[in-house]
PyMOL commands that place a pseudoatom at each C-alpha (Angstrom):
pseudoatom trace, name=CA, resn=MET, resi=1, chain=A, elem=C, hetatm=0, pos=[-14.434, 24.489, -16.142]
pseudoatom trace, name=CA, resn=LEU, resi=2, chain=A, elem=C, hetatm=0, pos=[-10.996, 23.672, -14.831]
pseudoatom trace, name=CA, resn=SER, resi=3, chain=A, elem=C, hetatm=0, pos=[-9.902, 20.093, -14.336]
pseudoatom trace, name=CA, resn=LYS, resi=4, chain=A, elem=C, hetatm=0, pos=[-8.852, 18.801, -10.915]
pseudoatom trace, name=CA, resn=THR, resi=5, chain=A, elem=C, hetatm=0, pos=[-5.221, 18.938, -11.974]
pseudoatom trace, name=CA, resn=ALA, resi=6, chain=A, elem=C, hetatm=0, pos=[-5.544, 22.570, -13.069]
pseudoatom trace, name=CA, resn=LYS, resi=7, chain=A, elem=C, hetatm=0, pos=[-7.322, 23.489, -9.816]
pseudoatom trace, name=CA, resn=PHE, resi=8, chain=A, elem=C, hetatm=0, pos=[-4.564, 21.861, -7.761]
pseudoatom trace, name=CA, resn=TRP, resi=9, chain=A, elem=C, hetatm=0, pos=[-1.814, 23.776, -9.569]
pseudoatom trace, name=CA, resn=LEU, resi=10, chain=A, elem=C, hetatm=0, pos=[-3.817, 27.000, -9.361]
pseudoatom trace, name=CA, resn=PHE, resi=11, chain=A, elem=C, hetatm=0, pos=[-4.171, 26.540, -5.604]
pseudoatom trace, name=CA, resn=LEU, resi=12, chain=A, elem=C, hetatm=0, pos=[-0.451, 25.818, -5.281]
pseudoatom trace, name=CA, resn=LEU, resi=13, chain=A, elem=C, hetatm=0, pos=[0.304, 28.882, -7.430]
pseudoatom trace, name=CA, resn=ILE, resi=14, chain=A, elem=C, hetatm=0, pos=[-1.794, 31.183, -5.239]
pseudoatom trace, name=CA, resn=VAL, resi=15, chain=A, elem=C, hetatm=0, pos=[-0.394, 29.890, -1.936]
pseudoatom trace, name=CA, resn=SER, resi=16, chain=A, elem=C, hetatm=0, pos=[3.238, 29.956, -3.068]
pseudoatom trace, name=CA, resn=ALA, resi=17, chain=A, elem=C, hetatm=0, pos=[2.760, 33.432, -4.598]
pseudoatom trace, name=CA, resn=ILE, resi=18, chain=A, elem=C, hetatm=0, pos=[1.484, 34.735, -1.248]
pseudoatom trace, name=CA, resn=PHE, resi=19, chain=A, elem=C, hetatm=0, pos=[4.595, 33.452, 0.536]
pseudoatom trace, name=CA, resn=TRP, resi=20, chain=A, elem=C, hetatm=0, pos=[6.845, 34.683, -2.267]
pseudoatom trace, name=CA, resn=LEU, resi=21, chain=A, elem=C, hetatm=0, pos=[5.502, 38.247, -2.424]
pseudoatom trace, name=CA, resn=GLY, resi=22, chain=A, elem=C, hetatm=0, pos=[5.298, 38.399, 1.358]
pseudoatom trace, name=CA, resn=GLY, resi=23, chain=A, elem=C, hetatm=0, pos=[8.938, 37.362, 1.598]
pseudoatom trace, name=CA, resn=ILE, resi=24, chain=A, elem=C, hetatm=0, pos=[9.933, 40.044, -0.912]
pseudoatom trace, name=CA, resn=ASN, resi=25, chain=A, elem=C, hetatm=0, pos=[8.238, 42.725, 1.183]
pseudoatom trace, name=CA, resn=ILE, resi=26, chain=A, elem=C, hetatm=0, pos=[9.852, 41.492, 4.397]
pseudoatom trace, name=CA, resn=ARG, resi=27, chain=A, elem=C, hetatm=0, pos=[13.303, 41.400, 2.803]
pseudoatom trace, name=CA, resn=ALA, resi=28, chain=A, elem=C, hetatm=0, pos=[12.816, 44.954, 1.492]
pseudoatom trace, name=CA, resn=ILE, resi=29, chain=A, elem=C, hetatm=0, pos=[11.998, 46.166, 5.008]
pseudoatom trace, name=CA, resn=ILE, resi=30, chain=A, elem=C, hetatm=0, pos=[15.084, 44.422, 6.399]
pseudoatom trace, name=CA, resn=GLY, resi=31, chain=A, elem=C, hetatm=0, pos=[17.314, 45.778, 3.633]
pseudoatom trace, name=CA, resn=ASN, resi=32, chain=A, elem=C, hetatm=0, pos=[16.161, 49.338, 4.251]
pseudoatom trace, name=CA, resn=ASP, resi=33, chain=A, elem=C, hetatm=0, pos=[17.960, 49.225, 7.601]
pseudoatom trace, name=CA, resn=LEU, resi=34, chain=A, elem=C, hetatm=0, pos=[21.231, 49.315, 5.660]
pseudoatom trace, name=CA, resn=LEU, resi=35, chain=A, elem=C, hetatm=0, pos=[20.279, 52.385, 3.617]
pseudoatom trace, name=CA, resn=ASN, resi=36, chain=A, elem=C, hetatm=0, pos=[19.838, 56.093, 4.268]
pseudoatom trace, name=CA, resn=TYR, resi=37, chain=A, elem=C, hetatm=0, pos=[16.245, 57.124, 3.637]
pseudoatom trace, name=CA, resn=ASP, resi=38, chain=A, elem=C, hetatm=0, pos=[17.063, 60.483, 2.045]
pseudoatom trace, name=CA, resn=GLU, resi=39, chain=A, elem=C, hetatm=0, pos=[19.502, 59.155, -0.563]
pseudoatom trace, name=CA, resn=PHE, resi=40, chain=A, elem=C, hetatm=0, pos=[20.714, 55.935, -2.146]
pseudoatom trace, name=CA, resn=SER, resi=41, chain=A, elem=C, hetatm=0, pos=[23.700, 55.242, 0.086]
pseudoatom trace, name=CA, resn=PHE, resi=42, chain=A, elem=C, hetatm=0, pos=[24.634, 52.881, 2.868]
pseudoatom trace, name=CA, resn=ARG, resi=43, chain=A, elem=C, hetatm=0, pos=[24.361, 53.925, 6.481]
pseudoatom trace, name=CA, resn=THR, resi=44, chain=A, elem=C, hetatm=0, pos=[27.603, 54.420, 8.341]
pseudoatom trace, name=CA, resn=GLY, resi=45, chain=A, elem=C, hetatm=0, pos=[28.239, 53.681, 11.978]
pseudoatom trace, name=CA, resn=ILE, resi=46, chain=A, elem=C, hetatm=0, pos=[26.009, 50.587, 12.201]
pseudoatom trace, name=CA, resn=PRO, resi=47, chain=A, elem=C, hetatm=0, pos=[27.268, 48.398, 15.072]
pseudoatom trace, name=CA, resn=PRO, resi=48, chain=A, elem=C, hetatm=0, pos=[28.949, 45.220, 13.731]
pseudoatom trace, name=CA, resn=ASP, resi=49, chain=A, elem=C, hetatm=0, pos=[26.581, 42.925, 15.616]
pseudoatom trace, name=CA, resn=GLU, resi=50, chain=A, elem=C, hetatm=0, pos=[23.511, 44.700, 14.229]
pseudoatom trace, name=CA, resn=GLU, resi=51, chain=A, elem=C, hetatm=0, pos=[24.935, 44.697, 10.691]
pseudoatom trace, name=CA, resn=ASN, resi=52, chain=A, elem=C, hetatm=0, pos=[25.764, 41.010, 10.948]
pseudoatom trace, name=CA, resn=TRP, resi=53, chain=A, elem=C, hetatm=0, pos=[22.210, 40.294, 12.129]
pseudoatom trace, name=CA, resn=ILE, resi=54, chain=A, elem=C, hetatm=0, pos=[20.792, 42.211, 9.133]
pseudoatom trace, name=CA, resn=PHE, resi=55, chain=A, elem=C, hetatm=0, pos=[22.996, 40.177, 6.783]
pseudoatom trace, name=CA, resn=ARG, resi=56, chain=A, elem=C, hetatm=0, pos=[21.767, 36.992, 8.430]
pseudoatom trace, name=CA, resn=LEU, resi=57, chain=A, elem=C, hetatm=0, pos=[18.118, 37.944, 7.970]
pseudoatom trace, name=CA, resn=LEU, resi=58, chain=A, elem=C, hetatm=0, pos=[18.727, 38.950, 4.352]
pseudoatom trace, name=CA, resn=SER, resi=59, chain=A, elem=C, hetatm=0, pos=[20.481, 35.656, 3.611]
pseudoatom trace, name=CA, resn=PHE, resi=60, chain=A, elem=C, hetatm=0, pos=[17.815, 33.369, 5.026]
pseudoatom trace, name=CA, resn=SER, resi=61, chain=A, elem=C, hetatm=0, pos=[14.893, 35.429, 3.729]
pseudoatom trace, name=CA, resn=SER, resi=62, chain=A, elem=C, hetatm=0, pos=[16.445, 35.215, 0.248]
pseudoatom trace, name=CA, resn=LEU, resi=63, chain=A, elem=C, hetatm=0, pos=[16.580, 31.412, 0.505]
pseudoatom trace, name=CA, resn=PHE, resi=64, chain=A, elem=C, hetatm=0, pos=[12.902, 31.372, 1.439]
pseudoatom trace, name=CA, resn=ILE, resi=65, chain=A, elem=C, hetatm=0, pos=[12.022, 33.684, -1.443]
pseudoatom trace, name=CA, resn=MET, resi=66, chain=A, elem=C, hetatm=0, pos=[14.011, 31.639, -3.986]
pseudoatom trace, name=CA, resn=SER, resi=67, chain=A, elem=C, hetatm=0, pos=[12.338, 28.379, -2.957]
pseudoatom trace, name=CA, resn=SER, resi=68, chain=A, elem=C, hetatm=0, pos=[8.903, 30.016, -3.087]
pseudoatom trace, name=CA, resn=TYR, resi=69, chain=A, elem=C, hetatm=0, pos=[9.611, 31.466, -6.523]
pseudoatom trace, name=CA, resn=ALA, resi=70, chain=A, elem=C, hetatm=0, pos=[10.659, 28.049, -7.838]
pseudoatom trace, name=CA, resn=VAL, resi=71, chain=A, elem=C, hetatm=0, pos=[7.254, 26.677, -6.793]
pseudoatom trace, name=CA, resn=VAL, resi=72, chain=A, elem=C, hetatm=0, pos=[5.471, 29.703, -8.306]
pseudoatom trace, name=CA, resn=LEU, resi=73, chain=A, elem=C, hetatm=0, pos=[7.295, 29.325, -11.614]
pseudoatom trace, name=CA, resn=LEU, resi=74, chain=A, elem=C, hetatm=0, pos=[6.659, 25.577, -11.833]
pseudoatom trace, name=CA, resn=SER, resi=75, chain=A, elem=C, hetatm=0, pos=[2.997, 25.814, -10.845]
pseudoatom trace, name=CA, resn=ALA, resi=76, chain=A, elem=C, hetatm=0, pos=[2.406, 28.696, -13.294]
pseudoatom trace, name=CA, resn=ILE, resi=77, chain=A, elem=C, hetatm=0, pos=[3.824, 26.682, -16.205]
pseudoatom trace, name=CA, resn=VAL, resi=78, chain=A, elem=C, hetatm=0, pos=[1.892, 23.510, -15.340]
pseudoatom trace, name=CA, resn=PHE, resi=79, chain=A, elem=C, hetatm=0, pos=[-1.333, 25.452, -14.713]
pseudoatom trace, name=CA, resn=LEU, resi=80, chain=A, elem=C, hetatm=0, pos=[-1.194, 27.167, -18.099]
pseudoatom trace, name=CA, resn=LYS, resi=81, chain=A, elem=C, hetatm=0, pos=[-0.641, 23.811, -19.788]
pseudoatom trace, name=CA, resn=SER, resi=82, chain=A, elem=C, hetatm=0, pos=[-3.306, 21.900, -17.843]
pseudoatom trace, name=CA, resn=SER, resi=83, chain=A, elem=C, hetatm=0, pos=[-6.017, 24.587, -17.732]
pseudoatom trace, name=CA, resn=LYS, resi=84, chain=A, elem=C, hetatm=0, pos=[-6.502, 24.627, -21.524]
pseudoatom trace, name=CA, resn=LEU, resi=85, chain=A, elem=C, hetatm=0, pos=[-8.330, 27.943, -21.298]
pseudoatom trace, name=CA, resn=ASN, resi=86, chain=A, elem=C, hetatm=0, pos=[-9.273, 29.687, -24.515]
pseudoatom trace, name=CA, resn=ILE, resi=87, chain=A, elem=C, hetatm=0, pos=[-6.984, 32.700, -24.846]
pseudoatom trace, name=CA, resn=LYS, resi=88, chain=A, elem=C, hetatm=0, pos=[-9.524, 34.539, -26.999]
pseudoatom trace, name=CA, resn=GLU, resi=89, chain=A, elem=C, hetatm=0, pos=[-12.075, 34.243, -24.203]
pseudoatom trace, name=CA, resn=ASN, resi=90, chain=A, elem=C, hetatm=0, pos=[-9.534, 34.969, -21.459]
pseudoatom trace, name=CA, resn=ALA, resi=91, chain=A, elem=C, hetatm=0, pos=[-7.211, 37.639, -22.817]
pseudoatom trace, name=CA, resn=TRP, resi=92, chain=A, elem=C, hetatm=0, pos=[-6.569, 38.729, -19.228]
pseudoatom trace, name=CA, resn=LEU, resi=93, chain=A, elem=C, hetatm=0, pos=[-4.772, 35.415, -18.627]
pseudoatom trace, name=CA, resn=LEU, resi=94, chain=A, elem=C, hetatm=0, pos=[-2.423, 36.134, -21.517]
pseudoatom trace, name=CA, resn=MET, resi=95, chain=A, elem=C, hetatm=0, pos=[-1.703, 39.566, -20.033]
pseudoatom trace, name=CA, resn=CYS, resi=96, chain=A, elem=C, hetatm=0, pos=[-0.856, 37.966, -16.681]
pseudoatom trace, name=CA, resn=ALA, resi=97, chain=A, elem=C, hetatm=0, pos=[1.417, 35.397, -18.311]
pseudoatom trace, name=CA, resn=ILE, resi=98, chain=A, elem=C, hetatm=0, pos=[3.311, 38.067, -20.267]
pseudoatom trace, name=CA, resn=LEU, resi=99, chain=A, elem=C, hetatm=0, pos=[3.833, 40.241, -17.181]
pseudoatom trace, name=CA, resn=PHE, resi=100, chain=A, elem=C, hetatm=0, pos=[5.076, 37.274, -15.162]
pseudoatom trace, name=CA, resn=PHE, resi=101, chain=A, elem=C, hetatm=0, pos=[7.330, 35.455, -17.620]
pseudoatom trace, name=CA, resn=ALA, resi=102, chain=A, elem=C, hetatm=0, pos=[8.865, 38.659, -19.004]
pseudoatom trace, name=CA, resn=PHE, resi=103, chain=A, elem=C, hetatm=0, pos=[10.776, 39.081, -15.745]
pseudoatom trace, name=CA, resn=VAL, resi=104, chain=A, elem=C, hetatm=0, pos=[11.957, 35.492, -15.338]
pseudoatom trace, name=CA, resn=PRO, resi=105, chain=A, elem=C, hetatm=0, pos=[15.504, 36.326, -16.606]
pseudoatom trace, name=CA, resn=VAL, resi=106, chain=A, elem=C, hetatm=0, pos=[15.681, 39.236, -14.163]
pseudoatom trace, name=CA, resn=GLU, resi=107, chain=A, elem=C, hetatm=0, pos=[14.619, 37.038, -11.252]
pseudoatom trace, name=CA, resn=ILE, resi=108, chain=A, elem=C, hetatm=0, pos=[17.091, 34.301, -12.167]
pseudoatom trace, name=CA, resn=TYR, resi=109, chain=A, elem=C, hetatm=0, pos=[20.012, 36.727, -12.242]
pseudoatom trace, name=CA, resn=THR, resi=110, chain=A, elem=C, hetatm=0, pos=[19.066, 38.465, -8.996]
pseudoatom trace, name=CA, resn=TYR, resi=111, chain=A, elem=C, hetatm=0, pos=[18.709, 35.076, -7.309]
pseudoatom trace, name=CA, resn=TYR, resi=112, chain=A, elem=C, hetatm=0, pos=[22.189, 34.262, -8.551]
pseudoatom trace, name=CA, resn=LEU, resi=113, chain=A, elem=C, hetatm=0, pos=[23.338, 37.350, -6.657]
pseudoatom trace, name=CA, resn=ASP, resi=114, chain=A, elem=C, hetatm=0, pos=[21.373, 36.188, -3.611]
pseudoatom trace, name=CA, resn=ILE, resi=115, chain=A, elem=C, hetatm=0, pos=[23.182, 32.847, -3.678]
pseudoatom trace, name=CA, resn=LYS, resi=116, chain=A, elem=C, hetatm=0, pos=[26.529, 34.658, -3.877]
pseudoatom trace, name=CA, resn=PHE, resi=117, chain=A, elem=C, hetatm=0, pos=[25.423, 36.802, -0.932]
pseudoatom trace, name=CA, resn=TYR, resi=118, chain=A, elem=C, hetatm=0, pos=[24.443, 33.756, 1.123]
pseudoatom trace, name=CA, resn=LEU, resi=119, chain=A, elem=C, hetatm=0, pos=[27.652, 31.846, 0.384]
pseudoatom trace, name=CA, resn=LEU, resi=120, chain=A, elem=C, hetatm=0, pos=[29.738, 34.898, 1.246]
pseudoatom trace, name=CA, resn=TYR, resi=121, chain=A, elem=C, hetatm=0, pos=[27.816, 35.314, 4.494]
pseudoatom trace, name=CA, resn=LEU, resi=122, chain=A, elem=C, hetatm=0, pos=[28.677, 31.734, 5.470]
pseudoatom trace, name=CA, resn=GLN, resi=123, chain=A, elem=C, hetatm=0, pos=[32.363, 32.613, 5.484]
pseudoatom trace, name=CA, resn=ASN, resi=124, chain=A, elem=C, hetatm=0, pos=[33.784, 33.022, 8.953]
pseudoatom trace, name=CA, resn=PRO, resi=125, chain=A, elem=C, hetatm=0, pos=[34.105, 35.883, 9.633]
pseudoatom trace, name=CA, resn=PRO, resi=126, chain=A, elem=C, hetatm=0, pos=[31.658, 37.337, 7.059]
pseudoatom trace, name=CA, resn=ASN, resi=127, chain=A, elem=C, hetatm=0, pos=[33.128, 39.723, 4.500]
pseudoatom trace, name=CA, resn=HIS, resi=128, chain=A, elem=C, hetatm=0, pos=[31.026, 42.800, 5.244]
pseudoatom trace, name=CA, resn=ASP, resi=129, chain=A, elem=C, hetatm=0, pos=[32.455, 44.906, 2.394]
pseudoatom trace, name=CA, resn=GLY, resi=130, chain=A, elem=C, hetatm=0, pos=[31.787, 42.116, -0.101]
pseudoatom trace, name=CA, resn=LEU, resi=131, chain=A, elem=C, hetatm=0, pos=[28.264, 41.628, 1.233]
pseudoatom trace, name=CA, resn=LEU, resi=132, chain=A, elem=C, hetatm=0, pos=[27.486, 45.320, 0.891]
pseudoatom trace, name=CA, resn=LYS, resi=133, chain=A, elem=C, hetatm=0, pos=[28.845, 45.302, -2.657]
pseudoatom trace, name=CA, resn=ILE, resi=134, chain=A, elem=C, hetatm=0, pos=[26.605, 42.387, -3.704]
pseudoatom trace, name=CA, resn=PHE, resi=135, chain=A, elem=C, hetatm=0, pos=[23.617, 43.937, -1.929]
pseudoatom trace, name=CA, resn=GLY, resi=136, chain=A, elem=C, hetatm=0, pos=[24.177, 47.234, -3.730]
pseudoatom trace, name=CA, resn=GLU, resi=137, chain=A, elem=C, hetatm=0, pos=[24.553, 45.447, -7.065]
pseudoatom trace, name=CA, resn=ARG, resi=138, chain=A, elem=C, hetatm=0, pos=[21.285, 43.643, -6.472]
pseudoatom trace, name=CA, resn=ILE, resi=139, chain=A, elem=C, hetatm=0, pos=[19.129, 46.631, -5.602]
pseudoatom trace, name=CA, resn=GLY, resi=140, chain=A, elem=C, hetatm=0, pos=[20.682, 48.690, -8.412]
pseudoatom trace, name=CA, resn=PHE, resi=141, chain=A, elem=C, hetatm=0, pos=[20.493, 45.968, -11.062]
pseudoatom trace, name=CA, resn=LEU, resi=142, chain=A, elem=C, hetatm=0, pos=[19.406, 47.436, -14.426]
pseudoatom trace, name=CA, resn=LYS, resi=143, chain=A, elem=C, hetatm=0, pos=[18.541, 50.694, -12.656]
pseudoatom trace, name=CA, resn=GLY, resi=144, chain=A, elem=C, hetatm=0, pos=[15.818, 49.221, -10.496]
pseudoatom trace, name=CA, resn=VAL, resi=145, chain=A, elem=C, hetatm=0, pos=[14.187, 46.730, -12.866]
pseudoatom trace, name=CA, resn=PRO, resi=146, chain=A, elem=C, hetatm=0, pos=[13.532, 44.262, -9.984]
pseudoatom trace, name=CA, resn=TYR, resi=147, chain=A, elem=C, hetatm=0, pos=[11.270, 46.890, -8.392]
pseudoatom trace, name=CA, resn=ILE, resi=148, chain=A, elem=C, hetatm=0, pos=[9.414, 47.305, -11.680]
pseudoatom trace, name=CA, resn=ALA, resi=149, chain=A, elem=C, hetatm=0, pos=[8.991, 43.526, -11.690]
pseudoatom trace, name=CA, resn=VAL, resi=150, chain=A, elem=C, hetatm=0, pos=[7.379, 43.647, -8.240]
pseudoatom trace, name=CA, resn=LEU, resi=151, chain=A, elem=C, hetatm=0, pos=[4.934, 46.308, -9.456]
pseudoatom trace, name=CA, resn=SER, resi=152, chain=A, elem=C, hetatm=0, pos=[4.097, 44.053, -12.412]
pseudoatom trace, name=CA, resn=TYR, resi=153, chain=A, elem=C, hetatm=0, pos=[3.391, 41.145, -10.056]
pseudoatom trace, name=CA, resn=TYR, resi=154, chain=A, elem=C, hetatm=0, pos=[0.899, 43.243, -8.109]
pseudoatom trace, name=CA, resn=THR, resi=155, chain=A, elem=C, hetatm=0, pos=[-0.625, 44.339, -11.405]
pseudoatom trace, name=CA, resn=ILE, resi=156, chain=A, elem=C, hetatm=0, pos=[-1.147, 40.657, -12.201]
pseudoatom trace, name=CA, resn=ILE, resi=157, chain=A, elem=C, hetatm=0, pos=[-3.232, 40.332, -9.026]
pseudoatom trace, name=CA, resn=LEU, resi=158, chain=A, elem=C, hetatm=0, pos=[-5.466, 43.230, -10.100]
pseudoatom trace, name=CA, resn=ILE, resi=159, chain=A, elem=C, hetatm=0, pos=[-5.852, 41.802, -13.598]
pseudoatom trace, name=CA, resn=ALA, resi=160, chain=A, elem=C, hetatm=0, pos=[-6.721, 38.347, -12.229]
pseudoatom trace, name=CA, resn=VAL, resi=161, chain=A, elem=C, hetatm=0, pos=[-9.352, 39.843, -9.909]
pseudoatom trace, name=CA, resn=PHE, resi=162, chain=A, elem=C, hetatm=0, pos=[-11.085, 42.163, -12.397]
pseudoatom trace, name=CA, resn=ARG, resi=163, chain=A, elem=C, hetatm=0, pos=[-10.355, 40.050, -15.530]
pseudoatom trace, name=CA, resn=PRO, resi=164, chain=A, elem=C, hetatm=0, pos=[-10.453, 42.776, -18.211]
pseudoatom trace, name=CA, resn=LEU, resi=165, chain=A, elem=C, hetatm=0, pos=[-11.059, 41.752, -21.840]
pseudoatom trace, name=CA, resn=HIS, resi=166, chain=A, elem=C, hetatm=0, pos=[-12.890, 38.642, -20.662]
pseudoatom trace, name=CA, resn=LYS, resi=167, chain=A, elem=C, hetatm=0, pos=[-15.292, 37.420, -23.333]
pseudoatom trace, name=CA, resn=THR, resi=168, chain=A, elem=C, hetatm=0, pos=[-17.854, 34.639, -23.382]
pseudoatom trace, name=CA, resn=LYS, resi=169, chain=A, elem=C, hetatm=0, pos=[-18.380, 32.210, -26.249]
pseudoatom trace, name=CA, resn=THR, resi=170, chain=A, elem=C, hetatm=0, pos=[-21.561, 34.069, -27.169]
pseudoatom trace, name=CA, resn=GLN, resi=171, chain=A, elem=C, hetatm=0, pos=[-19.691, 37.360, -27.475]
pseudoatom trace, name=CA, resn=LEU, resi=172, chain=A, elem=C, hetatm=0, pos=[-17.008, 35.744, -29.638]
pseudoatom trace, name=CA, resn=GLU, resi=173, chain=A, elem=C, hetatm=0, pos=[-19.641, 34.208, -31.929]
pseudoatom trace, name=CA, resn=GLU, resi=174, chain=A, elem=C, hetatm=0, pos=[-21.356, 37.594, -32.293]
pseudoatom trace, name=CA, resn=GLU, resi=175, chain=A, elem=C, hetatm=0, pos=[-18.029, 39.208, -33.196]
pseudoatom trace, name=CA, resn=LYS, resi=176, chain=A, elem=C, hetatm=0, pos=[-17.404, 36.540, -35.844]
pseudoatom trace, name=CA, resn=LYS, resi=177, chain=A, elem=C, hetatm=0, pos=[-20.862, 37.146, -37.326]
pseudoatom trace, name=CA, resn=LYS, resi=178, chain=A, elem=C, hetatm=0, pos=[-20.209, 40.887, -37.512]
pseudoatom trace, name=CA, resn=GLU, resi=179, chain=A, elem=C, hetatm=0, pos=[-16.847, 40.264, -39.185]
pseudoatom trace, name=CA, resn=LYS, resi=180, chain=A, elem=C, hetatm=0, pos=[-18.532, 38.116, -41.820]
pseudoatom trace, name=CA, resn=GLU, resi=181, chain=A, elem=C, hetatm=0, pos=[-21.286, 40.676, -42.391]
pseudoatom trace, name=CA, resn=TYR, resi=182, chain=A, elem=C, hetatm=0, pos=[-19.010, 43.687, -42.776]
pseudoatom trace, name=CA, resn=SER, resi=183, chain=A, elem=C, hetatm=0, pos=[-15.946, 42.075, -44.330]
pseudoatom trace, name=CA, resn=TYR, resi=184, chain=A, elem=C, hetatm=0, pos=[-15.367, 41.887, -48.094]
pseudoatom trace, name=CA, resn=LYS, resi=185, chain=A, elem=C, hetatm=0, pos=[-13.328, 39.127, -49.637]
pseudoatom trace, name=CA, resn=TYR, resi=186, chain=A, elem=C, hetatm=0, pos=[-11.954, 39.467, -53.140]
pseudoatom trace, name=CA, resn=HIS, resi=187, chain=A, elem=C, hetatm=0, pos=[-11.553, 36.232, -55.063]
pseudoatom trace, name=CA, resn=MET, resi=188, chain=A, elem=C, hetatm=0, pos=[-9.360, 36.126, -58.144]
pseudoatom trace, name=CA, resn=HIS, resi=189, chain=A, elem=C, hetatm=0, pos=[-10.923, 34.417, -61.137]
pseudoatom trace, name=CA, resn=GLU, resi=190, chain=A, elem=C, hetatm=0, pos=[-8.449, 33.424, -63.809]
pseudoatom trace, name=CA, resn=ASP, resi=191, chain=A, elem=C, hetatm=0, pos=[-11.076, 33.365, -66.583]
pseudoatom trace, name=CA, resn=ASP, resi=192, chain=A, elem=C, hetatm=0, pos=[-12.230, 36.892, -65.759]
pseudoatom trace, name=CA, resn=ASP, resi=193, chain=A, elem=C, hetatm=0, pos=[-8.647, 38.138, -65.673]
pseudoatom trace, name=CA, resn=LEU, resi=194, chain=A, elem=C, hetatm=0, pos=[-7.941, 36.584, -69.079]
pseudoatom trace, name=CA, resn=ASP, resi=195, chain=A, elem=C, hetatm=0, pos=[-11.034, 38.234, -70.558]
pseudoatom trace, name=CA, resn=ILE, resi=196, chain=A, elem=C, hetatm=0, pos=[-9.929, 41.631, -69.212]
pseudoatom trace, name=CA, resn=ILE, resi=197, chain=A, elem=C, hetatm=0, pos=[-6.424, 41.230, -70.647]
pseudoatom trace, name=CA, resn=THR, resi=198, chain=A, elem=C, hetatm=0, pos=[-7.807, 40.122, -74.038]
pseudoatom trace, name=CA, resn=LYS, resi=199, chain=A, elem=C, hetatm=0, pos=[-10.140, 43.132, -74.224]
pseudoatom trace, name=CA, resn=GLU, resi=200, chain=A, elem=C, hetatm=0, pos=[-7.319, 45.505, -73.339]
pseudoatom trace, name=CA, resn=ASN, resi=201, chain=A, elem=C, hetatm=0, pos=[-5.103, 44.048, -76.098]
pseudoatom trace, name=CA, resn=GLN, resi=202, chain=A, elem=C, hetatm=0, pos=[-7.875, 44.463, -78.666]
for i in range(1, 202): cmd.bond("trace and resi %d" % i, "trace and resi %d" % (i + 1))
show_as sticks, trace
zoom trace
């Protein structure tokens, strides 16, 4: 059973993750308006007002996503510490943690680019060429690793729902019994070894 503290952080984790992933999807839809659908290139001939509006939406959606991610990251760390779940019983939780924390460096760097994008947008007038450069660097970072990260986050949801490799205490005890029954341990006995050496020398 989870403690009240663990339940609170789990609830906060779920709610913030919903806003975070939702914001990522919305930003992706907005960003697609800058790209050609048939190839990885920027659209030409976008009216300046429309392009400026897209930059505005990207900037503020990124701020929302960054703040949501900060809550997700904090709540995930505190939940894992406060839940005190047995990893052997809940191997699925370890899988989720690995998939999430493996991409923390990627998220931190891409959010650094988002901050640069936002600060550049605040300049008057906005530097459209610079904004497009940062946007292109972000979506092409490490050849699309941020998109792989998003797929991993949705995989975490599936793992948390179906909980593969979940084992009860009874199952773990049965496995330990089987290991004891079928395992062989060799113990060195110094006296026996000395006798063998003496016989060989004779």
